[in-house]
C-alpha positions in Angstrom: 199.5 -18.4 -65.4 196.3 -17.7 -63.6 196.1 -17.6 -59.7 193.5 -17.7 -57.0 194.8 -16.4 -53.6 193.0 -18.5 -50.8 194.6 -16.6 -48.0 192.6 -14.7 -45.6 189.3 -15.5 -43.6 188.3 -19.1 -43.2 185.9 -20.9 -40.5 187.4 -23.2 -38.0 185.5 -25.9 -36.2 187.4 -27.6 -33.4 186.6 -30.6 -30.9 188.3 -33.3 -28.9 189.1 -36.2 -31.2 186.9 -39.1 -30.5 185.1 -41.9 -32.2 182.3 -39.6 -33.2 184.4 -37.2 -35.1 183.0 -36.3 -38.6 184.4 -38.1 -41.6 183.4 -35.7 -44.3 182.5 -32.2 -44.7 179.0 -33.1 -45.0 179.2 -34.8 -41.6 180.8 -31.7 -39.9 177.4 -29.7 -40.5 175.6 -31.8 -38.1 178.3 -32.4 -35.4 177.5 -29.3 -33.6 181.1 -28.5 -33.0 182.0 -24.8 -31.9 183.2 -22.6 -34.9 185.3 -19.5 -34.6 186.9 -17.3 -37.5 190.4 -18.2 -38.6 193.0 -16.6 -40.5 195.2 -18.3 -43.0 198.2 -18.3 -43.0 197.7 -19.1 -39.3 197.8 -21.4 -36.1 195.0 -22.6 -34.3 196.3 -21.2 -31.1 196.1 -17.6 -32.4 192.7 -18.3 -33.7 191.5 -19.4 -30.3 193.2 -16.3 -28.6 191.5 -13.8 -31.2 188.3 -15.5 -30.6 188.6 -14.9 -26.8 188.5 -18.9 -26.2 191.9 -19.0 -24.7 194.7 -16.6 -23.3 198.2 -15.6 -25.0 200.3 -18.8 -24.6 203.3 -16.6 -24.4 202.3 -15.0 -21.1 203.0 -16.3 -17.6 202.0 -19.9 -17.4 199.3 -19.7 -20.0 201.2 -22.2 -22.1 200.0 -25.1 -20.2 196.5 -24.4 -21.0 197.2 -25.7 -24.5 198.1 -29.1 -23.7 194.7 -30.5 -24.3 194.5 -29.2 -27.8 197.1 -31.7 -28.7 194.3 -34.3 -28.8 191.9 -32.1 -30.8 190.7 -32.3 -34.4 190.4 -29.1 -36.5 188.2 -28.4 -39.7 189.0 -25.4 -41.9 186.7 -24.3 -44.6 185.7 -21.4 -46.9 184.2 -20.6 -50.2 185.8 -19.0 -53.2 185.2 -18.0 -56.8 186.9 -19.6 -59.8 187.2 -17.4 -62.9 185.5 -18.8 -66.1 189.2 -18.5 -67.6 190.1 -21.5 -65.6 187.9 -23.8 -67.9 190.3 -26.2 -70.0 193.4 -25.5 -68.0 195.2 -27.6 -65.5 194.3 -26.5 -61.9 196.4 -27.2 -59.0 195.7 -26.6 -55.4 198.8 -25.8 -53.4 199.2 -25.6 -49.5 202.7 -24.5 -48.9 202.1 -25.5 -45.1 199.7 -28.0 -43.7 200.1 -29.0 -40.0 200.1 -31.8 -40.2 197.8 -34.9 -40.8 195.4 -33.3 -43.2 192.7 -34.3 -45.8 191.6 -31.8 -48.2 188.1 -31.7 -50.0 187.1 -29.4 -53.0 183.3 -29.1 -53.4 182.8 -32.1 -51.3 185.1 -34.4 -53.1 188.5 -35.7 -51.6 191.5 -33.9 -53.5 194.3 -35.5 -51.3 196.0 -36.0 -48.0 199.1 -34.7 -46.3 201.2 -36.1 -43.4 204.1 -33.8 -43.4 204.1 -30.2 -42.0 207.6 -29.3 -43.6 206.9 -29.4 -47.3 204.4 -28.2 -49.8 201.4 -30.2 -50.9 200.0 -30.1 -54.4 196.8 -31.5 -55.6 195.4 -31.7 -59.2 191.7 -30.4 -58.9 191.1 -29.7 -62.5 188.1 -32.2 -62.4 187.0 -30.8 -59.2 186.7 -27.0 -59.5 183.7 -25.3 -61.2 184.9 -22.3 -63.4 182.5 -19.4 -63.2 180.9 -20.6 -60.1 181.2 -20.5 -56.3 183.4 -23.3 -54.9 184.2 -24.6 -51.5 187.3 -26.1 -49.8 187.5 -28.0 -46.5 190.7 -29.2 -44.7 190.5 -31.7 -41.9 193.6 -31.7 -39.4 193.7 -34.6 -37.2 195.6 -34.8 -33.9 199.3 -35.3 -34.5 199.6 -36.7 -30.8 197.0 -39.4 -31.4 198.6 -40.3 -34.7 201.9 -40.8 -33.0 200.6 -42.9 -30.4 199.7 -45.3 -32.9 203.3 -45.6 -34.3 205.8 -48.2 -33.6 208.6 -47.4 -31.3 211.6 -49.7 -31.4 213.8 -49.9 -28.2 216.6 -47.6 -29.5 214.2 -44.9 -30.4 215.1 -41.6 -28.4 213.5 -38.3 -28.6 215.1 -35.1 -27.0 214.4 -35.3 -23.2 212.3 -38.1 -23.5 209.8 -36.8 -26.0 209.7 -39.7 -28.2 206.5 -38.6 -30.2 208.8 -36.3 -32.0 210.5 -39.1 -34.1 207.0 -40.4 -35.3 206.0 -36.9 -36.7 207.3 -34.7 -39.4 206.9 -31.4 -37.4 209.8 -29.2 -36.3 211.3 -30.9 -33.4 211.1 -27.7 -31.3 207.5 -27.7 -31.0 207.6 -30.7 -28.7 209.3 -28.5 -26.0 213.1 -27.4 -26.3 215.4 -25.4 -24.3 214.9 -22.6 -26.6 211.1 -23.0 -27.5 207.9 -23.9 -25.7 206.0 -26.9 -26.2 203.2 -26.0 -28.7 202.1 -29.0 -30.8 200.2 -26.7 -32.9 197.8 -27.4 -35.8 196.7 -25.2 -38.8 197.4 -24.0 -42.3 200.5 -22.1 -41.4 201.7 -21.1 -44.9 199.9 -19.7 -48.0 197.2 -21.4 -50.0 196.7 -20.8 -53.7 195.2 -22.3 -56.9 197.2 -21.9 -60.1 196.1 -22.8 -63.6 198.8 -23.6 -66.2 199.2 -24.7 -69.6 199.5 -28.3 -70.6 203.1 -27.9 -71.5 205.2 -26.4 -68.8 208.6 -26.4 -67.3 208.9 -28.7 -64.4 212.4 -28.2 -63.0 215.4 -26.2 -63.9 218.8 -26.7 -61.9 221.7 -24.5 -62.2 225.3 -25.1 -61.0 228.8 -24.3 -61.7 230.7 -27.2 -63.3 234.1 -25.4 -63.1 235.6 -22.1 -62.4 238.9 -20.8 -63.5 240.4 -17.2 -63.8 238.2 -15.3 -66.3 235.8 -18.2 -67.1 233.0 -20.1 -65.6 231.3 -23.3 -67.0 227.8 -23.6 -66.1 225.1 -26.5 -66.3 221.5 -26.1 -66.5 219.6 -29.4 -66.1 215.8 -29.2 -67.0 212.7 -31.2 -67.1 209.6 -30.3 -68.8 206.1 -31.9 -69.2 203.7 -31.7 -72.2 200.7 -33.7 -73.7 201.8 -33.1 -76.9 201.7 -36.2 -79.2 205.3 -35.5 -80.5 208.3 -34.0 -78.9 209.6 -32.6 -82.3 210.0 -28.9 -82.5 210.7 -28.2 -78.8 213.8 -26.1 -77.8 215.1 -24.2 -74.8 216.5 -20.6 -74.6 218.6 -19.5 -71.6 219.6 -15.9 -71.0 221.4 -14.4 -68.1 222.7 -10.7 -67.3 224.5 -9.2 -64.3 225.5 -5.7 -65.1 227.6 -5.8 -68.5 228.2 -9.7 -68.0 225.6 -11.6 -70.1 225.2 -15.0 -71.5 222.9 -16.8 -74.1 222.3 -20.4 -74.9 219.8 -21.9 -77.3 219.5 -25.6 -78.2 216.9 -28.1 -79.5 215.2 -30.2 -76.8 214.6 -33.5 -78.2 213.3 -35.1 -75.0 211.8 -33.7 -71.7 214.8 -34.0 -69.9 218.1 -32.6 -71.0 221.3 -30.3 -70.1 222.7 -27.1 -71.2 226.3 -26.1 -70.9 226.9 -22.7 -70.8 230.5 -21.0 -71.0 230.6 -17.4 -69.2 233.7 -15.3 -69.8 234.5 -12.7 -67.4 231.8 -14.0 -64.9 230.9 -11.6 -61.9 231.2 -14.0 -58.9 229.0 -14.4 -55.9 231.1 -13.7 -52.6 230.1 -13.9 -49.1 230.0 -10.8 -46.9 233.3 -9.2 -46.4 235.0 -11.0 -49.2 233.3 -9.1 -52.1 230.1 -8.4 -53.7 227.3 -11.1 -53.8 226.8 -10.7 -57.8 223.6 -12.2 -58.9 222.5 -12.9 -62.6 218.9 -12.4 -63.7 218.3 -15.6 -65.7 215.5 -16.6 -67.9 214.9 -20.2 -68.9 212.4 -20.3 -71.8 210.6 -23.3 -73.3 209.8 -22.9 -77.0 207.7 -25.0 -79.5 208.2 -24.0 -83.0 210.0 -21.0 -82.0 207.1 -19.7 -79.8 207.7 -19.5 -76.0 205.3 -21.9 -74.2 206.6 -21.4 -70.6 209.3 -19.3 -68.9 211.0 -19.7 -65.4 212.8 -16.7 -64.1 215.2 -16.5 -61.1 218.5 -15.2 -59.8 221.6 -17.4 -59.5 225.0 -16.7 -58.4 228.2 -17.8 -60.2 230.5 -19.2 -57.4 232.5 -22.5 -56.5 232.0 -23.5 -52.7 233.7 -26.2 -51.0 234.1 -27.6 -47.5 237.3 -29.1 -47.0 237.3 -31.9 -44.3 239.8 -34.2 -42.9 239.2 -36.4 -39.7 242.1 -37.5 -37.6 244.1 -36.4 -34.4 243.2 -32.7 -33.8 246.6 -31.1 -35.2 245.9 -33.0 -38.4 242.1 -32.5 -38.8 240.6 -29.8 -40.8 237.1 -28.2 -41.5 237.5 -25.2 -43.7 235.2 -23.3 -46.2 236.5 -22.2 -49.5 234.7 -19.9 -51.9 236.1 -19.4 -55.5 239.2 -20.9 -54.2 239.6 -18.3 -51.2 239.5 -19.6 -47.7 236.6 -18.1 -45.7 236.8 -17.2 -42.0 233.1 -17.9 -41.3 231.4 -15.6 -38.6 227.7 -16.0 -37.9 224.7 -17.2 -36.0 222.6 -20.1 -35.6 219.1 -19.3 -37.1 216.2 -20.8 -34.9 212.5 -20.4 -35.3 211.5 -16.9 -36.0 208.4 -17.7 -34.0 207.3 -20.8 -32.1 204.1 -20.3 -34.0 205.4 -20.4 -37.6 202.4 -18.6 -39.4 204.1 -15.4 -37.9 207.4 -16.2 -39.4 206.9 -14.0 -42.5 206.0 -11.1 -40.5 209.2 -11.2 -38.5 211.6 -12.2 -41.3 212.8 -9.0 -42.7 213.5 -7.4 -39.3 215.3 -10.5 -38.2 217.4 -10.7 -41.3 218.4 -7.0 -41.0 220.0 -7.9 -37.7 222.1 -10.7 -39.3 223.1 -8.2 -42.1 223.8 -5.5 -39.6 226.0 -7.7 -37.3 228.2 -8.6 -40.4 227.5 -12.3 -40.5 228.6 -14.2 -43.4 227.1 -17.5 -42.4 224.0 -18.6 -40.9 223.2 -22.2 -39.7 219.6 -23.1 -40.2 219.4 -25.5 -37.3 217.7 -28.9 -37.7 215.1 -28.3 -34.9 213.3 -25.6 -36.9 211.2 -25.7 -40.1 212.9 -25.1 -43.5 213.0 -21.4 -44.2 211.1 -19.7 -46.9 212.3 -18.7 -50.4 212.2 -14.9 -49.2 214.8 -15.9 -46.4 217.1 -17.5 -49.1 216.7 -14.5 -51.5 218.0 -12.2 -48.6 220.9 -14.3 -48.0 221.7 -14.4 -51.7 221.6 -10.6 -51.8 223.5 -10.1 -48.8 226.3 -12.6 -49.0 225.3 -14.8 -46.2 226.2 -18.3 -46.6 223.5 -20.9 -45.6 224.3 -24.1 -43.7 221.3 -26.1 -44.1 220.5 -29.0 -41.7 217.6 -31.2 -42.5 214.8 -31.1 -40.0 216.2 -33.7 -37.6 217.5 -33.0 -34.1 218.8 -34.4 -30.9 217.2 -37.7 -31.4 217.6 -41.5 -32.7 215.0 -41.8 -35.5 213.3 -44.8 -36.9 215.4 -46.9 -39.4 212.6 -48.7 -41.1 211.5 -48.3 -44.8 208.4 -46.3 -44.1 210.4 -43.4 -42.3 213.1 -43.8 -45.0 210.5 -43.1 -47.7 209.0 -40.0 -45.8 212.4 -38.7 -45.3 213.5 -39.2 -49.0 210.3 -37.5 -50.2 210.9 -34.5 -47.8 214.4 -34.2 -48.8 213.7 -34.1 -52.4 211.1 -31.5 -52.1 213.4 -29.4 -49.9 216.5 -29.7 -52.0 214.6 -29.0 -55.3 213.0 -25.8 -53.6 216.3 -24.3 -52.5 219.0 -25.7 -54.5 219.5 -22.8 -57.1 220.2 -20.3 -54.4 224.0 -19.3 -54.3 223.9 -18.7 -50.6 223.2 -22.5 -49.9 226.5 -23.6 -48.9 225.9 -27.2 -47.7 223.4 -29.9 -46.7 223.8 -31.3 -43.0 222.0 -34.6 -42.2 220.9 -33.6 -38.7 221.6 -31.7 -35.5 223.3 -33.7 -33.0 222.2 -37.0 -34.4 225.5 -38.7 -34.0 225.9 -37.3 -30.5 222.6 -38.8 -29.5 223.7 -42.2 -29.7 226.1 -41.3 -26.9 223.5 -39.7 -24.5 221.8 -42.9 -23.2 224.3 -44.8 -21.3 227.0 -46.8 -23.0 228.3 -45.6 -26.3 226.1 -46.9 -29.1 228.1 -47.4 -32.4 225.2 -47.6 -34.5 225.3 -43.9 -35.6 227.9 -44.9 -38.2 224.9 -47.0 -39.7 222.2 -44.4 -39.3 220.3 -45.2 -42.6 218.6 -41.8 -42.8 221.9 -39.7 -42.6 224.2 -42.3 -44.2 221.8 -43.5 -47.1 218.7 -41.7 -47.4 219.7 -38.1 -47.3 222.9 -38.3 -49.1 221.1 -40.2 -52.0 218.7 -37.4 -52.3 221.3 -34.7 -52.1 223.4 -36.4 -54.7 220.4 -37.1 -56.8 219.0 -33.6 -56.9 221.8 -31.4 -56.0 224.9 -33.1 -56.9 227.4 -30.2 -57.0 226.9 -29.2 -53.3 228.4 -30.6 -50.2 226.7 -32.9 -47.8 227.7 -33.5 -44.2 226.0 -36.6 -42.3 225.5 -34.9 -39.1 226.6 -31.8 -37.0 228.8 -32.6 -35.5 229.8 -35.6 -37.5 231.4 -38.6 -35.7 232.9 -40.8 -38.3 233.4 -44.4 -37.7 236.6 -45.2 -35.5 236.4 -41.6 -33.6 235.6 -42.0 -30.1 233.4 -38.8 -29.4 232.5 -35.2 -30.4 235.7 -33.8 -28.8 237.9 -35.7 -31.4 236.3 -34.0 -34.6 237.0 -30.7 -36.2 233.6 -29.4 -36.4 232.2 -29.1 -32.8 229.4 -27.7 -30.7 231.2 -26.1 -27.6 228.7 -26.2 -24.9 230.6 -28.1 -22.1 230.1 -26.9 -18.4 229.0 -23.5 -19.5 231.2 -22.1 -16.8 233.2 -19.0 -16.9 233.8 -18.2 -20.4 237.5 -17.9 -20.1 237.8 -21.3 -18.4 239.7 -24.1 -19.7 237.0 -25.7 -21.7 236.5 -22.8 -24.0 240.3 -21.6 -24.2 241.6 -25.1 -24.9 238.8 -26.4 -27.3 240.3 -28.6 -30.0 237.7 -27.5 -32.4 238.6 -26.2 -35.8 235.2 -25.0 -36.6 232.8 -24.1 -33.8 229.1 -24.6 -35.2 227.4 -24.0 -31.8 228.6 -22.0 -28.9 226.6 -19.8 -26.5 226.1 -18.0 -23.3 223.1 -16.8 -21.3 221.9 -13.2 -21.1 218.9 -12.0 -19.4 216.4 -9.9 -21.5 215.9 -6.2 -20.5 213.6 -5.4 -17.6 211.0 -3.7 -19.9 210.9 -7.1 -22.0 210.4 -9.3 -18.9 207.3 -7.2 -17.8 205.6 -8.2 -21.0 205.5 -11.8 -20.3 206.1 -12.2 -16.5 203.4 -10.8 -13.9 204.5 -8.2 -11.6 204.2 -10.4 -8.5 206.6 -12.8 -10.4 209.2 -10.4 -11.6 211.6 -10.7 -8.7 213.2 -12.9 -7.4 213.5 -15.2 -10.2 213.2 -18.4 -8.3 209.6 -19.2 -9.3 207.6 -21.4 -11.8 206.9 -18.5 -14.3 210.7 -17.8 -14.9 211.3 -21.6 -15.1 208.4 -22.0 -17.7 210.2 -19.1 -19.8 213.9 -20.5 -19.4 212.5 -23.0 -21.3 211.3 -25.7 -18.9 207.9 -27.6 -19.6 207.5 -28.1 -15.7 204.2 -29.8 -15.9 206.0 -32.7 -17.1 208.8 -32.4 -14.5 211.7 -30.0 -14.3 214.9 -31.0 -16.4 218.0 -32.0 -14.6 219.4 -28.5 -14.9 218.0 -25.0 -14.6 219.1 -22.4 -17.2 218.3 -19.6 -14.9 220.4 -21.0 -12.4 223.2 -21.2 -14.7 222.9 -17.7 -15.9 223.0 -16.7 -12.2 226.1 -18.8 -11.7 227.7 -17.1 -14.6 227.0 -13.7 -13.4 228.4 -14.7 -9.8 231.6 -16.1 -11.6 232.3 -12.8 -13.2 231.2 -10.4 -10.6 231.6 -12.5 -7.4 228.0 -12.0 -6.4 224.3 -12.2 -7.6 222.9 -8.7 -7.6 219.8 -8.6 -5.4 217.8 -6.0 -7.6 216.4 -7.1 -10.9 217.6 -4.2 -12.7 221.2 -4.7 -11.5 221.0 -8.5 -12.3 220.0 -7.8 -15.9 222.8 -5.5 -16.4 225.4 -8.0 -14.8 224.0 -10.8 -17.0 224.0 -8.8 -20.2 227.6 -7.8 -19.5 228.7 -11.5 -18.8 226.9 -12.7 -22.0 228.4 -9.8 -24.1 232.0 -10.5 -22.9 231.5 -14.1 -23.5 230.3 -14.0 -27.0 233.1 -11.3 -28.0 235.6 -13.7 -26.5 234.3 -16.7 -28.4 234.5 -14.9 -31.7 237.9 -13.3 -31.2 239.2 -16.7 -29.9 238.7 -18.1 -33.4 239.9 -15.0 -35.4 243.1 -14.9 -33.3 243.8 -18.5 -34.0 243.1 -18.6 -37.9 243.6 -20.8 -39.8 244.0 -23.4 -37.2 240.4 -22.3 -36.3 238.2 -21.3 -39.3 234.9 -20.4 -38.2 232.3 -19.8 -35.5 228.5 -19.9 -35.6 227.4 -18.7 -32.1 224.0 -19.3 -30.6 221.8 -17.3 -31.4 220.5 -14.2 -32.9 216.7 -14.0 -31.9 214.3 -15.7 -29.6 211.2 -17.4 -30.9 209.0 -16.5 -27.9 209.7 -14.5 -24.8 212.3 -16.3 -22.6 215.5 -16.1 -20.9 218.1 -17.5 -23.2 221.4 -17.4 -25.1 219.9 -15.1 -27.9 221.3 -11.6 -28.3 218.0 -10.1 -29.2 214.8 -10.8 -27.2 211.5 -11.9 -28.8 210.4 -8.2 -29.0 213.5 -7.4 -31.0 215.3 -5.5 -27.9 219.0 -5.8 -28.3 221.0 -7.2 -25.5 224.5 -5.6 -24.8 226.0 -8.8 -26.6 224.5 -7.7 -29.9 226.7 -4.5 -29.9 229.9 -6.5 -28.8 229.5 -9.1 -31.7 229.0 -6.3 -34.4 232.5 -4.9 -33.4 234.1 -8.2 -32.8 232.8 -9.4 -36.5 234.2 -6.4 -38.4 236.4 -7.4 -41.5 239.4 -5.5 -40.3 239.6 -5.7 -36.6 242.1 -4.8 -33.8 242.1 -7.6 -30.9 244.2 -8.5 -28.1 245.4 -12.1 -27.3 245.5 -13.7 -23.9 248.6 -13.2 -21.9 251.5 -15.4 -22.6 254.2 -14.9 -19.7 254.4 -11.2 -19.3 253.0 -9.8 -22.3 249.8 -9.6 -24.4 250.0 -9.4 -28.2 248.0 -6.7 -30.0 246.6 -8.3 -33.4 245.5 -6.7 -36.4 242.9 -9.0 -38.0 241.8 -8.9 -41.8 239.0 -11.4 -42.6 238.5 -10.3 -46.5 240.1 -10.4 -49.9 241.4 -7.1 -49.6 244.4 -5.3 -48.0 243.8 -2.3 -45.8 245.9 0.6 -44.5 245.1 1.1 -40.9 246.0 3.9 -38.3 245.5 2.5 -34.8 245.7 3.5 -31.1 245.5 1.4 -27.9 244.9 3.3 -24.6 244.5 2.5 -21.0 240.7 3.1 -20.6 241.4 4.0 -16.8 244.3 6.6 -17.4 243.7 7.8 -21.1 247.5 6.9 -21.5 248.4 5.8 -25.1 250.1 2.3 -25.0 250.6 1.7 -28.6 249.8 3.5 -31.8 251.0 3.6 -35.5 250.0 2.8 -39.0 250.1 -0.6 -40.6 249.0 -2.5 -43.8 246.7 -5.1 -43.1 247.3 -7.9 -45.7 244.2 -9.6 -47.3 242.9 -12.6 -45.2 245.8 -12.5 -42.6 246.5 -11.5 -39.2 249.4 -9.4 -38.1 251.0 -8.6 -34.8 251.1 -4.8 -34.1 253.1 -5.0 -31.0 253.0 -6.5 -27.4 252.0 -4.7 -24.0 253.2 -5.8 -20.6 250.9 -8.0 -18.8 250.5 -8.6 -15.2 248.2 -11.6 -15.1 245.8 -10.7 -12.2 245.9 -7.0 -13.0 242.2 -5.8 -14.0 242.4 -3.3 -16.8 240.5 -2.0 -19.6 242.3 -1.6 -23.1 240.5 0.5 -25.6 241.2 0.1 -29.3 240.5 2.7 -32.0 241.5 2.3 -35.6 240.7 4.0 -39.0 240.5 2.3 -42.3 238.7 3.2 -45.6 237.8 6.8 -44.2 235.8 5.4 -41.3 236.8 5.1 -37.6 236.0 1.9 -35.4 236.6 0.8 -31.6 236.6 -2.1 -29.5 238.0 -3.2 -26.1 239.6 -5.8 -24.0 239.4 -6.5 -20.3 242.2 -8.3 -18.5 242.6 -9.6 -15.0 241.4 -12.3 -12.8 237.9 -12.4 -11.8 235.7 -11.3 -10.0 235.2 -7.8 -11.4 233.6 -5.2 -9.4 230.2 -4.7 -11.1 230.3 -0.8 -10.4 233.8 -0.7 -11.9 232.9 -2.3 -15.2 229.7 -0.1 -15.2 232.2 2.8 -15.5 233.9 0.9 -18.2 231.0 0.3 -20.1 230.4 3.9 -20.8 233.8 4.2 -22.3 233.2 1.0 -24.3 230.0 2.1 -25.9 231.1 5.7 -26.5 234.1 4.4 -28.9 233.8 5.0 -32.6 230.7 3.5 -33.9 229.2 4.3 -30.6 225.9 2.3 -29.5 223.1 2.9 -27.0 221.7 0.3 -24.8 218.9 -0.2 -22.4 218.7 -3.1 -19.7 216.0 -1.6 -17.8 
């Protein structure tokens, strides 16, 4: 296959969209619009900054300078050479990310249009390109806001926090302004561009799935579709080979039609397992299309042999269930919500590996790709495949009531089909979820509206797409899903536990009825060094000012929201320490301690109650722009204290302490894996150094065990330090007991002992 890379330097023309906007590339030359250099992949905002037209939107309140560009039109253009070898071949121009309403011309002739930022767009340009000569490509991107203004908005339409334009546009919901992202309704060519030339006979699709799995044997299906302009289909065949270490398979059969199925039996398969439960084994597979015994096309990829199920039951809390099983083994899920890598998505690729390394380092075995985001790249899923991280994938719908008409249904069915077919062969992909908090959205605007049960998009369109293109993978209508007859989101097994966001050991958190918690978070202030990168010196402290509010994230030019996240963060600090420190450095430390203890508590309260609780996906790993948030790593990849606490709390074998019952606290040995472990442990009083409990124990696979009980005086503030050894390595953790408030200086002393436990960590809040 021949390929032309169209990434790199382009020209960008821009102007406020009006009735005199150019209609063709020829019109553009006489329009007199300003022109600046542009990079592809890129975003218009980044090009404006690089050209000195605008200031960094991530600094101070510069964000608001970009509002006017929501009503601009943008024209991208460049020239390129086409090799003579392209003559006689089918040529396709592929834009992997166009934001959003685009018209594409090649050599002055229209090649096609786009109206969805979230999927790739492919145009047949065989008749438009000039092999062996200089060619040109032009892309017009129209104002998304002006397009939205012409849409129909039925009475029930409800965008997040009143941003109704979001439901009319296939852009990631976060870009309209979110509590974790700035309002940057961007434009641009945000993913790569290429032209490929392929033969007239080629493979269109191959879908792999596990039909059945039994001890020592797996039965796979490979369903294919190819295209050809040959006059006859006689003589076609397919050959599939796969290898993972010493496990290999081969399947050959005739292909009398362009679509068919191969059933493959694999004896002694190497299985793909989530992190902590085994190795994520991957097979290198080649699917070859042959004609008369000669290979005409081949598709290579890596697949995993595994059987994944999500077991659900809806009813009273004590009877309901939401549990993940992989290869017949129940999995205690621990991981993070995955939000935008960057608010300007052309920078996602440059941040991916570093962000995913954090996910891996923390021991996460699951990640939830949140519905307010774009769909992640193939590279993201390949890393999840390699590292044993299960992916819960929301469709890109969030916190809104979306249109129910035929036009939107067609748009979503096309989008879903494109996304499903791109991602379905990844073994890490656990389930499809219809949206984020869509069912809940029907309860947010006054009296309960029961129509969520009849949401055409999540109850009809998306499950039809999933069952058509990925029939072996679970589908969940919404997160959380509220079935017909269930009063609200507190009566379902899978929940988003936000609540009052008060003290993390308060009643709301301790007594949640959730079996699986797919969102839960707590605020933590970034380090002072990070704050200085986006807040001017005269606004650094105190935090009661518009710059802090802008980065909390509140688009204050449209009016402040009904709650202040910075105020919540200060209240959480005051709840734990009895006061809000008067110095910035001290406040940051107190906030990060509060967040760290909270995140640790949320994870351990799930582990301590397994299997009545079956998973926690905390909010969240990394910021998409400089802000004050629940993330445990800020935009600059500076780790907050919570990062280190989470890493210890998510160890497969871990010593923990339960909340007091009467006059005692149980010390628990948790094992979230398929393997037993011999453990030597010690529990000491962190203040006196006294050994309170020690011994040896066998940790049974995938079970908790009580190591002992310690006397507990409910209000007594103490720090318990845990050390244990298993598999030739030493680990450590801690537990803080007693009523709040705690003296900050006392905790500062404890912190030194906590961080110097085995697998010691450093931290810097300044």
